[in-house]
C-alpha positions as CSV (number, residue, x, y, z in Angstrom):
1,M,0.1,0.2,-0.1
2,N,1.1,3.7,-0.9
3,T,-1.3,5.8,0.0
4,A,-1.4,7.8,3.1
5,T,-3.4,5.1,5.4
6,G,-1.0,2.3,3.9
7,R,2.1,4.5,5.1
8,L,0.1,4.9,8.5
9,V,-0.5,0.6,8.5
10,R,2.9,0.0,7.9
11,A,3.8,2.2,10.5
12,E,1.2,1.4,13.4
13,V,2.5,-1.8,12.8
14,R,5.9,-1.5,13.7
15,L,4.8,0.4,16.8
16,M,2.3,-1.8,18.0
17,T,4.7,-4.6,18.2
18,R,7.1,-2.6,20.4
19,D,4.2,-1.9,23.0
20,P,4.1,-3.5,26.0
21,L,0.7,-3.0,27.0
22,V,0.0,-4.6,23.5
23,L,2.5,-7.7,23.9
24,T,0.7,-7.8,27.9
25,F,-3.3,-7.5,27.2
26,V,-4.1,-8.7,23.7
27,F,-1.8,-11.2,23.3
28,A,0.0,-12.5,27.2
29,F,-3.5,-11.7,29.4
30,P,-6.3,-13.6,27.7
31,I,-3.7,-16.7,26.9
32,V,-2.7,-17.5,30.3
33,T,-5.9,-16.4,32.1
34,M,-7.4,-19.2,29.1
35,L,-4.7,-21.6,30.4
36,I,-6.0,-21.3,33.9
37,I,-9.4,-21.4,34.1
38,G,-10.1,-24.3,31.6
39,G,-7.3,-25.9,33.9
40,A,-9.6,-25.3,37.3
41,F,-12.7,-27.0,35.3
42,G,-11.7,-29.6,33.8
43,T,-12.4,-31.2,30.9
44,S,-15.4,-33.3,31.1
45,P,-19.2,-32.3,30.6
46,D,-20.7,-30.3,33.4
47,P,-24.1,-29.4,33.4
48,A,-22.7,-25.7,34.5
49,F,-21.3,-25.0,31.3
50,D,-24.9,-26.8,29.5
51,N,-22.8,-30.3,29.3
52,V,-20.2,-29.2,27.4
53,N,-16.4,-29.7,28.0
54,P,-15.9,-26.8,30.4
55,A,-12.6,-26.0,28.6
56,H,-13.8,-25.9,25.4
57,W,-16.7,-23.4,26.6
58,Y,-13.7,-20.8,27.9
59,V,-11.3,-21.9,24.1
60,A,-14.3,-21.0,22.6
61,S,-15.1,-17.5,24.8
62,Y,-11.6,-16.4,24.8
63,L,-12.0,-15.4,21.5
64,T,-14.1,-12.7,22.3
65,V,-11.6,-11.5,25.1
66,V,-8.8,-10.7,23.1
67,I,-11.4,-8.6,20.7
68,A,-12.4,-6.6,24.3
69,A,-9.1,-6.0,24.8
70,T,-7.7,-4.7,21.9
71,G,-11.0,-2.5,22.0
72,L,-11.2,-1.2,25.4
73,V,-7.5,-1.1,26.6
74,M,-5.2,-1.5,23.6
75,L,-6.0,1.0,21.5
76,P,-7.5,4.0,23.6
77,V,-4.5,4.2,25.3
78,H,-2.3,3.8,22.0
79,L,-4.7,7.3,20.6
80,A,-4.5,9.3,23.4
81,S,-1.0,8.7,24.0
82,Y,-0.9,10.4,20.3
83,R,-3.2,13.1,20.9
84,E,-1.7,14.2,24.6
85,R,1.9,14.4,22.0
86,G,0.3,16.4,19.4
87,V,1.2,13.2,17.0
88,L,-2.4,13.9,15.2
89,R,-1.6,17.5,14.8
90,R,1.5,16.5,13.0
91,F,-0.1,14.1,11.0
92,A,-2.8,17.2,9.7
93,A,0.1,19.2,9.2
94,A,2.5,16.4,7.3
95,G,-0.5,16.5,4.7
96,F,-2.5,13.0,5.9
97,P,-6.0,13.2,6.1
98,R,-7.6,13.2,9.0
99,W,-9.9,9.9,8.0
100,S,-6.7,8.2,7.3
101,F,-5.9,8.1,10.2
102,A,-9.1,6.5,11.8
103,V,-9.1,3.6,9.3
104,A,-5.6,3.2,9.5
105,Q,-6.1,2.6,13.1
106,L,-9.3,0.2,12.1
107,I,-7.0,-2.2,9.8
108,V,-4.3,-2.0,12.8
109,G,-6.8,-3.0,15.5
110,L,-8.0,-5.6,13.5
111,M,-4.9,-7.4,12.0
112,T,-3.7,-7.2,16.0
113,T,-7.3,-8.9,16.6
114,A,-6.7,-11.2,13.8
115,V,-2.9,-12.6,15.2
116,A,-3.6,-12.7,18.9
117,C,-6.9,-14.7,18.0
118,G,-4.6,-17.4,16.2
119,L,-1.9,-17.4,18.7
120,L,-4.2,-18.4,21.2
121,L,-6.2,-21.3,19.2
122,L,-2.5,-22.4,18.6
123,V,-1.8,-22.3,22.0
124,A,-4.9,-24.2,23.2
125,A,-5.2,-27.0,20.9
126,P,-2.2,-29.0,22.1
127,V,-3.4,-28.2,25.6
128,Y,-7.4,-28.8,25.6
129,G,-8.2,-29.2,22.3
130,I,-10.4,-26.6,19.6
131,P,-14.1,-27.5,19.8
132,A,-15.8,-28.6,16.2
133,M,-17.6,-25.6,15.3
134,H,-21.2,-26.5,14.6
135,D,-22.3,-23.1,12.7
136,G,-19.3,-21.8,11.3
137,W,-20.7,-18.7,9.0
138,R,-22.4,-17.9,12.3
139,V,-18.9,-17.9,14.8
140,I,-16.9,-15.5,11.6
141,V,-19.7,-13.1,11.0
142,A,-20.0,-12.5,15.0
143,L,-16.1,-12.5,15.5
144,V,-15.9,-10.1,12.1
145,L,-18.3,-7.9,13.4
146,G,-17.4,-7.7,17.2
147,A,-13.7,-6.8,15.8
148,V,-15.0,-3.8,13.9
149,G,-17.8,-2.9,16.8
150,F,-14.7,-3.1,19.6
151,V,-12.1,-1.5,17.5
152,S,-14.1,1.0,16.4
153,L,-15.2,1.9,20.2
154,G,-11.6,1.9,21.2
155,V,-10.6,4.3,18.1
156,L,-13.5,6.6,19.8
157,L,-12.6,6.3,23.1
158,G,-9.1,7.3,21.9
159,S,-9.6,10.4,20.6
160,L,-12.5,11.4,23.0
161,L,-10.0,11.4,26.5
162,P,-7.8,13.3,27.2
163,S,-4.4,11.5,28.1
164,A,-3.0,8.3,28.0
165,R,-3.5,7.6,31.5
166,S,-7.3,8.5,31.3
167,A,-7.3,6.3,28.8
168,Q,-6.1,3.9,31.0
169,A,-7.8,4.4,33.6
170,V,-11.4,4.4,31.7
171,G,-10.3,1.1,29.5
172,L,-9.3,-1.2,32.7
173,L,-12.7,-0.1,34.1
174,L,-14.8,-1.0,31.2
175,F,-12.6,-3.9,30.2
176,F,-12.3,-5.7,34.1
177,P,-16.1,-6.0,34.4
178,S,-16.8,-6.9,31.1
179,F,-14.7,-10.0,31.4
180,L,-15.8,-11.1,34.6
181,L,-19.7,-10.9,33.6
182,G,-19.0,-11.5,29.7
183,A,-16.8,-13.9,28.8
184,G,-14.4,-15.5,31.3
185,G,-15.8,-15.5,34.6
186,P,-17.9,-17.9,35.6
187,P,-20.5,-19.9,33.4
188,P,-24.0,-17.6,33.6
189,N,-25.4,-20.9,34.9
190,V,-23.8,-20.4,38.5
191,M,-24.4,-16.3,38.8
192,G,-26.7,-15.1,41.3
193,S,-30.1,-13.9,39.4
194,A,-28.8,-10.4,40.4
195,V,-25.5,-11.1,38.5
196,R,-26.8,-12.7,35.2
197,H,-29.3,-9.0,34.8
198,M,-26.1,-6.8,35.2
199,A,-24.1,-9.3,32.6
200,G,-26.7,-9.9,30.4
201,P,-26.9,-6.5,28.3
202,L,-23.1,-6.0,28.0
203,P,-21.9,-5.5,24.7
204,L,-19.1,-8.4,25.3
205,T,-21.7,-10.7,26.9
206,M,-23.6,-10.1,23.7
207,L,-20.6,-10.5,21.3
208,T,-18.9,-13.7,23.4
209,N,-23.3,-15.4,23.2
210,A,-23.2,-14.8,19.7
211,V,-19.5,-16.5,19.2
212,R,-19.8,-19.5,21.4
213,E,-23.6,-20.5,21.0
214,P,-22.9,-21.5,18.0
215,W,-19.5,-22.8,17.4
216,L,-20.6,-25.3,20.9
217,G,-24.0,-26.2,19.1
218,L,-26.1,-24.5,21.6
219,G,-28.4,-22.3,19.9
220,N,-28.0,-19.5,16.9
221,T,-28.5,-16.4,18.7
222,T,-29.4,-14.8,15.9
223,G,-30.8,-11.5,18.5
224,S,-26.8,-11.2,20.2
225,L,-25.8,-11.7,16.6
226,L,-28.3,-8.6,15.5
227,I,-26.8,-6.4,18.5
228,V,-23.3,-7.0,18.1
229,A,-23.9,-5.8,14.0
230,G,-25.8,-2.8,15.3
231,L,-22.9,-2.2,17.5
232,A,-20.1,-2.5,14.7
233,V,-22.0,0.3,12.0
234,V,-22.7,2.5,15.1
235,A,-19.2,2.6,16.5
236,A,-17.3,2.8,13.3
237,A,-19.7,5.4,12.1
238,L,-19.2,7.1,15.3
239,A,-15.6,6.2,15.6
240,V,-14.7,7.9,12.1
241,R,-16.9,11.0,11.8
242,R,-15.1,11.7,15.4
243,T,-11.3,11.6,14.1
244,A,-12.2,12.9,10.9
245,L,-12.9,16.3,12.7
């Protein structure tokens, strides 16, 4: 790619690979946590996990943890640090269109998510095995839409928050409750009713349901998939509009 967006993408990929936040939260954290919690519940079918292998339950769930970590932690901090240091103004002064930066961040975020998801599956395969995919097209559509939605949300947050420190605080505050209630914590069947009601409307819960249920043959979750699609459209439109101002 020789366009402005292509040059930005190449530069951002180099920077991302050197960022300890990316290596920790997007690549290491989901894998280490999946290995620990998957081993804690074992591999025998369990009623708490809708009579499926608990390790497979978490393998299917943790791809969405990667997506959330990218959108809620990595991108907001990265972009807010750019704004704080005046990098975006220098891009504009160098003749880069404002929209090209937003598109570049979306592309880099999606690339990072894809690589991190592939690495998670590569680690999970010899340890727990990868569960058979019952409804593959729904799973793939949900993952793509979820990645677009959360990456766009990350770009939007990074364009709104005034500093890297504030972006990190807000991102972690959004990420950890979503992670524990919507993807990486205990299964809904063992949660109290109040906690289930809190977890139900979370975007990460919707995305996890849209991925895990058709993957493990537990349902098609069309409603969750439509909500994820709506999140992707709205978040992408807001992110591009905000960064193009």
